C-alpha positions in Angstrom: -29.3 -13.8 9.7 -27.4 -10.7 10.8 -24.7 -11.3 8.3 -27.3 -11.5 5.5 -28.8 -8.2 6.7 -25.4 -6.5 6.7 -24.6 -7.9 3.3 -27.9 -6.4 1.9 -26.7 -2.9 3.0 -23.4 -3.1 1.3 -23.0 -1.5 -2.2 -22.6 -3.8 -5.1 -19.9 -3.3 -7.7 -20.1 -4.4 -11.3 -18.1 -3.9 -14.5 -18.5 -0.5 -16.1 -19.7 -0.2 -19.7 -17.4 0.8 -22.5 -19.0 4.2 -22.6 -18.3 4.7 -18.9 -14.7 3.6 -19.4 -14.4 6.0 -22.3 -15.0 9.1 -20.1 -12.1 8.2 -17.9 -9.9 10.8 -19.8 -12.5 13.5 -19.1 -12.6 12.6 -15.4 -8.8 12.6 -15.2 -8.7 16.1 -16.9 -11.3 17.6 -14.5 -10.4 20.3 -12.0 -11.3 18.0 -9.1 -8.8 15.3 -10.1 -6.1 17.7 -11.2 -6.2 19.5 -7.8 -5.9 16.1 -6.1 -2.9 15.2 -8.3 -1.2 18.5 -7.5 -1.2 17.6 -3.8 0.5 14.2 -4.5 4.0 15.6 -4.3 6.5 14.0 -6.7 4.1 11.2 -7.7 3.9 10.5 -11.4 0.3 9.5 -12.1 -0.3 7.6 -15.3 -3.3 9.1 -17.1 -4.7 5.7 -18.1 -7.3 4.5 -15.6 -6.4 1.1 -14.3 -9.9 0.3 -13.1 -13.4 1.6 -13.7 -16.4 0.1 -11.9 -20.1 0.8 -11.3 -21.4 1.0 -7.7 -25.0 0.6 -6.8 -26.2 1.3 -3.2 -29.7 0.2 -2.3 -31.1 2.1 0.7 -33.0 -0.1 3.2 -36.7 0.3 3.6 -37.6 2.8 6.3 -40.8 4.7 7.1 -39.5 7.6 4.9 -38.6 5.4 1.9 -41.7 3.3 2.1 -44.3 6.1 2.6 -42.6 8.8 0.5 -42.8 8.1 -3.3 -40.1 10.6 -4.1 -37.6 9.3 -1.5 -34.3 8.2 -2.8 -34.1 4.4 -2.7 -30.9 3.8 -4.7 -27.6 5.6 -5.3 -25.5 4.9 -8.4 -22.0 6.1 -9.0 -18.8 5.2 -10.9 -15.3 4.7 -9.4 -12.2 5.4 -11.4 -8.7 4.4 -10.2 -5.2 5.5 -11.2 -1.8 4.5 -10.0 1.1 6.9 -9.2 4.7 6.2 -8.5 7.6 8.1 -6.9 11.2 7.4 -5.8 12.4 8.0 -2.3 16.1 7.3 -2.6 16.3 3.5 -3.1 12.7 3.1 -2.0 9.8 3.2 -4.5 6.4 4.3 -3.2 3.0 3.8 -4.9 -0.3 5.6 -4.5 -3.8 4.6 -5.6 -6.0 7.6 -6.6 -9.7 6.8 -6.5 -12.3 9.2 -7.9 -16.0 8.8 -7.3 -18.3 10.3 -9.9 -22.0 10.5 -10.5 -23.3 8.2 -13.4 -22.5 10.9 -15.9 -18.8 11.1 -14.8 -18.9 14.3 -12.8 -16.3 13.9 -10.0 -17.4 14.6 -6.5 -15.0 12.7 -4.2 -11.3 11.7 -4.3 -9.3 9.6 -2.0 -5.7 8.3 -2.0 -4.0 5.3 -0.5 -0.2 5.0 -0.2 2.3 2.2 0.2 4.8 2.7 3.0 
């Protein structure tokens, strides 16, 4: 019962459309993404997105969302992923750049994960 309730709160991910995948180059070229890449010292980021997915987040019913017709009940976004590589002597390190955009592909959040 509790697990089902928690699951209902989690965003759902689905495959992006071809049109959403096609704007990956524009997302990559945006100032937000280029500024994030500049901070990734020595990482060579391949400009081809390795993954694009659609994210839907349904907000739970609350007094505000039930009684207010203009309340936001759902949030949609796209996530774009790129891989970067760098050499540290005889050690290779990878990074995973994630860019979250609105449904039209305007970036608003970046995050990076690294291998050790």
